[in-house]
C-alpha positions in Angstrom: 101.0 103.2 109.3 103.3 102.5 112.2 104.2 104.5 115.1 107.9 104.7 114.5 110.8 105.8 116.6 113.9 106.7 114.6 117.5 106.9 115.8 120.0 108.6 113.4 123.7 108.4 113.6 124.2 112.1 113.8 121.0 112.6 116.0 117.7 114.3 115.7 118.4 116.9 113.2 119.6 114.1 110.8 116.5 112.4 111.3 114.5 115.5 110.4 116.4 116.2 107.4 116.1 112.6 106.2 112.1 112.9 106.7 112.2 116.4 104.6 114.1 114.7 101.9 111.9 111.8 101.9 108.9 113.9 101.7 110.3 116.0 98.7 111.2 112.7 96.8 107.5 111.4 97.6 105.7 114.7 96.6 107.8 115.3 93.3 108.3 112.1 91.2 110.5 113.9 88.7 114.2 112.4 89.0 115.9 115.4 88.0 113.8 117.6 90.3 114.2 115.2 93.2 118.2 115.5 92.7 118.0 119.3 92.5 116.1 119.3 95.6 118.3 117.3 97.6 121.4 119.1 96.2 119.9 122.4 97.2 119.1 121.0 100.8 122.7 119.6 101.2 124.5 122.5 99.7 122.8 124.8 102.3 124.7 123.5 105.0 121.5 122.9 107.2 119.9 120.1 105.4 117.5 119.5 108.4 115.9 123.0 108.2 112.2 123.6 107.1 113.3 127.2 106.5 116.0 126.1 104.0 113.4 123.5 102.5 111.1 126.5 101.8 114.0 128.3 100.1 114.8 125.3 98.0 111.2 124.6 97.0 111.1 128.2 95.8 114.6 127.9 93.9 113.9 124.6 92.2 111.0 124.1 89.7 108.8 122.0 91.6 105.0 121.8 92.2 105.7 121.2 96.0 104.5 124.1 98.4 105.6 124.5 101.8 102.1 123.4 103.2 102.2 120.2 101.3 105.9 119.4 102.6 104.6 120.3 106.1 101.5 117.8 105.7 103.8 115.1 104.6 106.0 115.7 107.6 103.0 115.2 109.9 101.4 112.3 108.2 103.5 110.2 105.9 107.1 111.2 106.7 107.6 108.5 109.4 106.2 105.8 107.2 108.4 106.9 104.3 111.5 106.9 106.3 110.5 103.4 107.6 110.2 102.1 104.2 113.7 103.6 103.1 115.2 102.0 106.2 113.7 98.5 105.3 115.1 99.1 101.5 118.6 100.1 103.0 118.6 97.1 105.3 117.7 94.7 102.4 120.6 96.0 100.0 122.6 93.1 98.5 125.5 93.8 98.8 124.9 95.6 102.2 126.1 99.3 102.1 129.3 100.0 103.6 129.6 103.7 103.1 127.6 106.8 102.3 126.6 107.7 99.8 125.7 104.3 98.4 124.8 105.1 94.9 122.4 102.5 92.9 121.9 102.5 89.2 118.8 100.8 88.2 118.5 99.3 91.7 121.9 97.7 91.3 125.3 98.7 93.0 128.2 99.0 90.8 131.6 100.2 92.6 132.8 101.9 89.4 129.8 103.8 88.4 129.5 104.9 92.0 132.9 106.1 92.1 132.2 107.9 88.8 129.1 109.4 90.1 130.8 110.8 93.2 133.2 112.6 91.2 
C-alpha cells in the first residue's frame, strides 16, 4: 500500500471518477454488472460524482452499497488506481487512444472498432 499522488489529464475530477470506477470494478466481480455501472456513470454526464455513483448503485443490480464504495475510496482506491496505471503503462502495443479495448487481455484493432460502434 503506497502513498500515491495522481495527476489526470482532465484534472482532479477525472482522478476521482477513475477511483470510483476502479472501486466499483473491484467490489463487484461480475463483468456485465461492471459494464452496466461504468456505462451508467459515464452516461450521467458527471462520472466523478459520488451522488451519481449512488444513483447508479441503486439502478444497477449490484450488491455494492454506498458505504462499501466510500470505504474503498478511502482505503483501497489509491492502490487500485496505481495498479491500473502500471497495467496501462505495460500495454503492448502501448495505447494511443481512449478507449483502448482489450479482448482476453489482447488488443485487436478490428475488434476494438466493432466494440466502439
